[in-house]
C-alpha positions in Angstrom: 0.0 0.0 0.0 1.2 3.5 -0.8 2.6 5.2 2.3 1.5 8.7 1.3 -2.0 8.1 -0.2 -3.9 8.4 3.2 -1.4 10.6 5.1 -3.7 13.6 5.4 -6.3 11.5 7.2 -4.1 8.9 8.9 -2.3 11.6 10.9 -5.6 12.4 12.6 -5.7 10.9 16.1 -9.3 9.7 15.2 -7.9 7.6 12.3 -4.3 6.5 12.6 -3.1 3.2 11.4 -5.8 1.3 13.3 -8.5 3.4 11.8 -7.1 3.0 8.3 -7.0 -0.7 8.8 -10.7 -0.6 9.7 -11.5 1.3 6.5 -9.5 -1.2 4.4 -11.4 -4.1 6.0 -14.9 -2.6 5.6 -17.5 -3.8 3.1 -19.9 -1.0 2.2 -23.1 -1.3 0.1 -24.0 1.9 -1.8 -27.6 1.9 -3.2 -27.6 4.3 -6.1 -25.0 6.1 -8.2 -26.7 9.4 -8.8 -26.4 12.8 -7.2 -26.0 11.4 -3.6 -24.0 8.4 -4.6 -21.4 10.2 -6.6 -19.9 12.2 -3.7 -20.3 9.2 -1.4 -18.3 7.0 -3.7 -15.7 9.6 -4.3 -15.0 10.2 -0.7 -15.2 6.5 0.4 -12.9 5.3 -2.3 -10.5 8.2 -1.7 -10.5 7.4 2.0 -9.5 3.8 1.3 -12.6 1.8 2.0 -11.6 -1.7 0.9 -14.8 -3.1 -0.6 -17.8 -1.3 -2.1 -20.7 -2.9 -3.7 -22.6 -0.4 -5.9 -26.0 -1.2 -7.2 -27.9 1.0 -9.7 -30.1 0.1 -12.7 -29.8 3.4 -14.5 -27.7 4.8 -17.4 -26.0 8.2 -17.6 -28.2 10.9 -19.2 -27.3 14.4 -20.1 -29.7 15.7 -17.4 -27.5 14.0 -14.8 -24.3 15.9 -15.6 -25.0 19.2 -13.8 -24.9 17.4 -10.4 -23.4 13.9 -11.0 -19.8 15.0 -11.5 -18.4 11.6 -11.9 -19.8 11.2 -15.4 -18.9 12.8 -18.7 -20.7 13.7 -21.9 -19.2 10.8 -23.8 -20.5 8.3 -21.2 -24.2 9.2 -21.8 -26.2 6.0 -22.3 -23.7 3.8 -20.4 -24.7 2.0 -17.1 -23.9 4.3 -14.2 -22.6 1.5 -12.0 -20.1 0.3 -14.6 -18.9 3.8 -15.5 -18.5 4.7 -11.8 -16.6 1.6 -11.0 -14.2 2.2 -13.9 -13.6 5.8 -13.0 -13.1 5.1 -9.3 -10.5 2.4 -10.1 -8.4 5.2 -11.5 -8.9 7.3 -8.3 -7.8 4.5 -6.0 -7.0 1.0 -7.3 -6.6 -0.1 -3.6 -10.4 0.2 -3.2 -12.4 -2.5 -5.0 -15.8 -1.3 -6.4 -18.1 -4.1 -7.5 -20.8 -2.8 -9.9 -24.3 -4.4 -10.1 -26.5 -3.1 -12.9 -29.9 -3.8 -11.4 -32.6 -2.3 -9.2 -32.3 -2.7 -5.5 -35.5 -4.7 -4.5 -36.8 -7.3 -2.1 -35.3 -10.1 -4.2 -31.7 -9.0 -3.8 -31.8 -6.8 -0.7 -31.1 -9.3 2.1 -28.2 -10.9 0.3 -26.6 -7.5 -0.4 -27.1 -6.2 3.1 -26.0 -9.2 5.0 -22.6 -8.9 3.4 -22.2 -5.2 4.4 -20.5 -3.4 7.3 -22.5 -0.3 6.5 -25.4 0.4 4.0 -25.7 3.8 2.4 -29.0 4.7 0.8 -28.4 7.1 -2.1 -31.4 5.9 -4.2 -33.8 8.7 -3.3 -36.6 6.2 -3.5 -39.4 5.5 -1.0 -39.5 1.8 -1.6 -35.7 1.3 -1.6 -35.3 3.3 1.6 -37.9 1.4 3.5 -36.8 -2.0 2.2 -33.2 -1.3 3.2 -34.1 0.1 6.6 -36.3 -2.8 7.5 -33.6 -5.3 6.7 -30.8 -3.3 8.3 -32.9 -2.9 11.5 -33.5 -6.6 11.7 -29.9 -7.5 10.9 -28.3 -4.8 13.1 -26.5 -3.2 10.2 -25.8 0.6 10.2 -28.0 2.4 7.7 -27.1 5.9 6.3 -30.0 7.5 4.3 -30.4 10.9 2.7 -32.7 12.8 0.4 -32.3 16.1 -1.5 -34.8 18.1 -3.5 -34.9 21.7 -4.6 -32.8 23.7 -2.2 -33.2 21.4 0.9 -32.1 18.0 2.1 -31.5 15.7 5.0 -29.2 12.9 6.0 -29.5 10.5 9.0 -27.9 7.5 10.6 -30.3 4.7 11.5 -30.4 1.1 12.8 -27.7 -0.9 14.5 -28.9 0.2 18.0 -30.5 3.4 16.8 -34.2 3.7 15.6 -35.0 2.8 12.0 -36.0 5.1 9.2 -39.7 4.3 10.0 -39.3 5.7 13.5 -38.7 9.2 12.0 -40.7 8.9 8.8 -43.6 6.5 9.6 -45.8 7.7 6.8 -45.2 8.8 3.2 -46.5 12.2 2.0 -49.8 12.4 0.1 -48.0 13.6 -3.0 -44.4 13.6 -4.0 -42.1 15.5 -6.4 -38.9 14.4 -8.0 -35.7 16.1 -9.3 -37.3 15.9 -12.7 -40.4 17.8 -11.7 -39.3 20.0 -8.8 -35.6 20.4 -9.7 -32.5 20.4 -7.6 -29.2 22.3 -7.5 -26.1 20.3 -7.8 -24.3 21.6 -4.6 -27.4 20.8 -2.5 -27.4 17.1 -3.4 -23.6 17.1 -3.2 -23.7 18.5 0.3 -26.0 15.8 1.5 -23.9 13.1 -0.2 -20.8 14.4 1.5 -22.6 14.3 4.9 -23.6 10.7 4.2 -19.9 9.9 3.4 -18.8 11.5 6.7 -21.5 9.6 8.6 -20.3 6.3 7.1 -16.7 7.0 7.8 -17.6 7.9 11.4 -19.4 4.6 11.8 -16.5 2.6 10.3 -14.0 4.4 12.5 -16.2 4.1 15.6 -16.1 7.8 16.3 -18.1 9.3 19.1 -20.7 10.7 19.3 -22.1 8.2 16.8 -24.0 9.5 13.7 -26.5 6.7 14.3 -29.5 8.4 15.9 -28.6 11.8 14.3 -30.5 13.6 11.6 -28.9 16.6 9.8 -30.9 19.0 7.7 -29.7 21.6 5.2 -31.5 24.5 3.5 -29.5 26.3 0.9 -31.9 29.2 0.8 -30.3 31.0 3.7 -27.5 28.5 4.2 -28.9 27.0 7.3 -28.0 23.7 8.9 -30.1 22.0 11.5 -30.9 18.6 13.0 -31.6 16.6 16.1 -30.9 13.4 17.9 -33.6 10.7 17.8 -32.1 8.0 19.9 -35.3 7.5 21.9 -37.8 7.5 19.0 -40.2 4.6 19.0 -40.8 2.2 16.2 -44.3 2.2 14.6 -46.6 -0.5 15.9 -47.4 -1.6 12.3 -45.8 -0.9 9.0 -46.5 -1.7 5.4 -44.0 -4.1 3.9 -42.7 -4.2 0.3 -42.4 -7.5 -1.5 -41.0 -8.4 -4.9 -43.4 -8.9 -7.9 -42.2 -12.6 -8.0 -43.7 -13.1 -4.5 -47.2 -12.4 -5.6 -49.3 -15.6 -5.5 -52.5 -16.7 -7.2 -54.3 -16.6 -3.8 -53.6 -12.9 -3.3 -56.1 -10.1 -3.8 -54.0 -8.1 -6.3 -54.8 -4.4 -7.1 -52.7 -2.6 -9.7 -53.0 1.2 -9.1 -51.4 2.3 -12.3 -53.5 3.7 -15.2 -53.9 1.7 -18.4 -51.9 4.3 -20.3 -49.1 4.1 -17.8 -49.1 0.3 -17.7 -51.1 -1.5 -20.4 -50.1 -4.9 -18.9 -51.3 -5.6 -15.4 -48.8 -6.8 -12.8 -50.5 -10.2 -12.6 -53.3 -11.8 -14.7 -55.5 -11.9 -11.7 -55.0 -8.2 -10.8 -57.8 -5.7 -10.7 -57.1 -2.2 -11.8 -58.1 0.7 -9.5 -56.9 4.2 -8.6 -56.4 5.5 -5.1 -59.5 7.6 -5.5 -61.7 4.7 -6.8 -60.3 2.1 -4.4 -63.3 0.1 -3.2 -62.0 -3.5 -2.8 -62.2 -5.5 0.4 -60.2 -8.8 0.2 -61.8 -12.1 1.2 -61.2 -13.5 4.7 -57.8 -15.1 4.8 -56.5 -13.4 1.6 -53.5 -11.2 1.4 -54.0 -7.8 -0.2 -51.2 -6.9 -2.6 -51.2 -3.3 -3.8 -48.9 -2.3 -6.7 -47.8 0.9 -8.4 -44.7 2.4 -9.9 -42.9 3.9 -6.9 -44.9 2.5 -3.9 -46.5 5.8 -3.1 -49.9 5.1 -4.4 -49.8 1.6 -3.0 -49.0 3.1 0.4 -51.9 5.6 0.2 -54.4 2.8 -0.9 -53.1 0.6 1.9 -53.8 3.4 4.4 -57.3 3.7 3.1 -57.9 -0.1 3.2 -56.7 -0.3 6.8 -59.6 1.8 7.9 -62.0 -1.1 7.2 -59.8 -4.2 6.9 -57.1 -5.6 9.2 -55.8 -8.6 7.2 -52.4 -9.3 5.7 -51.2 -6.6 3.3 -48.1 -6.1 1.1 -46.9 -3.4 -1.3 -45.1 -3.7 -4.6 -43.1 -1.0 -6.3 -42.9 -1.9 -9.9 -40.9 0.9 -11.5 -37.5 2.5 -11.1 -37.6 2.0 -7.3 -33.9 2.7 -6.9 -33.6 6.0 -8.8 -35.8 8.9 -7.9 -39.1 9.6 -6.1 -41.8 9.7 -8.8 -44.3 12.4 -9.2 -47.7 11.0 -8.4 
């Protein structure tokens, strides 16, 4: 290993040779290689984190370039995970980045998380965030999650002895915007990604106070940082769980909440098509209700409505790009 590559951090008493060895031995899962993931990857690879698994299904687009500074014009159309891994190998060949060109979903989530020292959620997706938090909470794996939109953002450390994401965000909003519909400034999302990277390094180096149980907020309109500790936050008594489409069965009561123009083909041959506004179905006794939409947001809203009159087994399915950006409803 180069003696001078990490000298500016290894001279810190909080790092030293022992801390550098911890970083080299770490296995980090990064979900998403977009605006949050790019600074996270740059800083973790630069710091000498030994093993990073990067999962992202998307390709580089020109609209990414103003904030995702790892990518270049001539890489438009190429898979982000592959481009990022190649670029990062030139930044630090001592850090191994394993790219996976796929969506993060309930089918692969447990396997990926169980192999990780820390999980970093850079997907900016409702479904991906809750899926990852649920598994991390059960497995005792630290979970660093963030979101940025417009001129604001937050980052927080969850699980592994701290409350889960659901403890702070038990419910989804009634409507949602995305970077595509509401916009975002590059430095805002970069700021939140940098905070995620610092939180992850703090966990790996076992610094105190721990970032687990801490939420940091940023508002670029006025340059204001805020935040709070949430160590004592309680977990919700019940929570809607996401499942993979392949886990839908013939016996389920399946409702597809996407419009026919959005999705001509139903999620399952037995599925019924409804909207949140026209949702009027009560499953039979003993049936599981499975509610499906693109991002999970409409499924969550319909599930909330169903819970008012029915207390049976219920699951949500996010069918679209669940690991990229929050969709507009």
